[in-house]
N, C-alpha and C positions, 0 to 999 in steps of 0.2 A: 591531629587536631582534635581537641575535646569538643565533640559536637554538642554535649549537653551544656557545658560551660558557655559555648558560642550562643545557643538558644537562650540561656538565662540572661546572658549579657544584653540580649535584644529585648528582654522582658517577656519572652515566649516559651519560658521553662515547661509550660503544660503540654507542650508537644514533643517533649524529649522522648517519652515511652513510644509514641507513635513512629517517630523517626527510627528508633532503635528496633522495633517490632518489623519494620519494613525494610531493614537492612540499608539504611541511608547512612552513608559514611562520607568521607571528605573526597572521595572519587566520584560518587554519584551526585553529590550536593550541587556542584556547578551545572549540571544539566537539568535540574528540576524546573518544571514549568508551573504555571498557575493551575493547570489541570491536574497536575501531580500533587500539588499542595492540596487541592480540593480532595483528592482520593485519600490523602493522608488524614483528613479530618481537619484541615484548617478552613473552617467555615466563615469566619470573619474576614471581610475584604480588607480591612485595614492591616490584619495580621499577615494576609498573603502579601500585600503590597510591601510591608516592612521586611518580610523574608526575601522577596524577589529582589529589593533594592540592596539587601545585605549580600545576597548571592552575587549579585552584579559587581559590588564592590570587591568580594573575594576574588572573582574572575579577573577584575582589573589588576588587583595585588599581584595575582599569579602571573599574569602576562608581563607585568613590569619586571618581575624578578627573573623571568626565563630569559636566556641569551637569545639574540636574533638567530633564527634558524640557518641563515646563510652565513653565518660566522663559523669558519673552521679553524681549528686550532693550528698554529704554525708548526710545521715540521720541517726537519732538515731534508733537503733534496739530495738524493745520492744519483750516482751514475745510473743505477737500475731504474730509477723512477723518471728520468728524463727521456723525452721523446726523440726518436730519430728524425732529423731534418732532411728532406730532399727537394730537389728542384722539380717543379711540375709545370709543364707547359700545356695550356689549354688553347685550342684553336676552335674559333666559331667561323662558320663559313655559310654563305648562302648561295645557292645555285639559281642563275636565271631559268626560269621555267621549271622549277622543281615540282610544282603541282602537276604539270602535264607529265613529267617524267615519272612521278610516283603513280600516277593513273596507269601507265603502261605496265607497271610491274605487277 
């Protein structure tokens, strides 16, 4: 992403040098806060708001393009990949007077 071009498209090209000097790139940009923008020298509230709105739009675009994290690619199941099935018997039992019995132990 061309950060300078992005700033110019927002009409905020005057901040390009500050972003470059502070190593702001497309990986850092989505995490910038209003406080970070103040530290970068973006003193005008309207400019900060415009930048924050544009950053939020970038985040929304990035999340829309990313595949859902729970989607796994389809793979062929081989004999090695399959689990072994076994019968399991589970027994639940309750002893009358089990509290008194455990107290004696």
